[in-house]
C-alpha positions in Angstrom: 0.0 0.0 0.0 1.3 3.5 -0.9 2.0 5.8 2.0 0.4 9.2 1.6 2.5 12.3 2.4 1.1 15.6 3.8 2.6 17.9 1.2 2.8 21.7 1.3 3.6 24.2 -1.5 4.5 27.8 -1.9 4.2 30.1 -5.0 7.3 32.1 -5.8 8.5 34.7 -8.3 12.1 34.5 -9.4 14.2 37.0 -11.5 15.6 35.6 -14.7 18.6 38.0 -14.8 19.9 37.5 -11.2 18.1 34.3 -10.3 17.0 35.7 -6.9 13.7 35.0 -5.4 11.6 38.1 -5.5 8.3 36.9 -3.9 7.5 34.0 -1.7 3.8 33.2 -1.0 2.4 31.6 2.2 2.7 27.9 2.7 -0.5 26.1 1.7 -1.7 22.5 1.6 -0.5 20.5 -1.4 -4.1 19.7 -2.4 -4.8 23.4 -3.3 -4.3 24.2 -6.9 -1.5 26.7 -7.9 -3.9 29.1 -9.6 -6.2 29.2 -6.7 -3.3 30.2 -4.4 -2.3 32.9 -6.9 -5.8 34.2 -7.1 -6.0 34.5 -3.3 -2.6 36.0 -2.8 -2.8 38.5 -5.8 1.0 38.8 -6.2 1.8 41.8 -8.5 4.7 42.6 -10.8 5.7 46.1 -11.8 4.7 47.4 -15.2 7.0 46.7 -18.1 8.2 43.3 -16.8 8.0 40.0 -18.7 6.4 37.1 -16.9 6.9 33.5 -17.9 4.1 31.5 -16.3 3.9 27.8 -15.6 1.0 26.0 -17.3 -0.6 25.6 -13.8 -1.4 29.3 -13.9 -3.1 29.7 -17.2 -5.5 32.5 -17.1 -3.9 34.3 -14.1 -2.9 38.0 -14.7 -0.2 39.5 -12.6 -0.8 43.1 -13.7 -1.9 45.3 -16.6 1.4 46.6 -18.0 3.3 43.4 -18.2 4.1 41.0 -21.1 2.8 37.6 -20.4 4.3 34.4 -21.8 2.4 31.2 -21.1 2.5 27.9 -22.9 -0.4 26.9 -25.1 -2.0 23.6 -24.1 -2.7 20.9 -26.7 -6.5 21.0 -27.5 -8.4 17.9 -26.6 -8.3 15.6 -29.5 -6.1 17.9 -31.5 -2.5 18.9 -32.1 -0.5 22.1 -31.8 0.8 23.7 -34.9 4.5 23.8 -35.6 4.7 27.5 -34.6 2.8 26.9 -31.3 5.3 24.1 -30.5 8.2 26.4 -31.2 6.8 29.1 -29.0 6.3 26.6 -26.2 9.9 25.4 -26.5 11.1 29.0 -26.4 9.0 29.6 -23.2 10.4 26.3 -21.7 14.0 27.3 -22.4 13.5 30.5 -20.4 11.4 28.9 -17.6 14.2 26.3 -16.9 16.0 29.1 -15.1 13.1 29.4 -12.7 13.1 25.6 -12.2 16.8 25.8 -11.3 16.0 28.4 -8.7 13.4 26.2 -7.2 15.9 23.3 -7.1 18.3 25.6 -5.4 15.8 26.3 -2.6 15.2 22.5 -2.3 18.9 21.9 -1.5 17.7 22.5 2.0 16.3 19.1 2.5 13.9 20.1 5.2 11.9 22.0 2.5 11.8 18.9 0.2 11.4 16.1 2.6 8.4 15.3 4.9 8.3 18.0 7.4 7.6 16.7 11.0 7.5 19.8 13.0 3.9 20.8 13.5 4.4 24.1 15.3 2.1 26.8 13.9 3.5 28.6 10.9 7.0 27.0 11.4 6.9 25.6 7.9 6.6 29.3 6.6 9.7 30.2 8.6 11.7 27.2 7.2 10.7 28.1 3.6 11.7 31.8 4.2 15.1 30.7 5.6 15.6 28.3 2.6 14.9 31.1 0.1 17.1 33.5 2.1 20.0 30.9 1.9 19.4 30.5 -1.8 19.6 34.3 -2.4 22.7 34.5 -0.1 24.4 31.6 -1.9 23.5 33.2 -5.3 24.9 36.6 -4.3 28.1 35.0 -3.0 28.5 33.1 -6.2 28.0 36.3 -8.3 30.7 38.1 -6.3 33.3 35.5 -7.0 33.1 35.9 -10.8 
């Protein structure tokens, strides 16, 4: 029998140029959908920015004056055109930077593994610390080059 894990998740916004975490949302249950969390938190990005969204956020707008790039899903029973596939690949090449930022945060194993401390809001503190360590490690790495 498969053992169920009580998962948690956070939404975050990362910068493509410096790979720093710019925004960290509250810790939520793993059952809650990403778009619902984004709708409740209403994270905003300043005008003029380019936003590359994950497909879990389709339809979510982070502001009026931004350029939004989101992958196009394959229609049910259909196929994407060659141009739509190329556009999705270009978006994925850019989004891989954000996925690397997420993996940088998860180097702190307490964020990735089953969290057994059930003190109120302690999982938020642990995630903030992991993101802070990622930003510190990233800044130290940039100074050495």
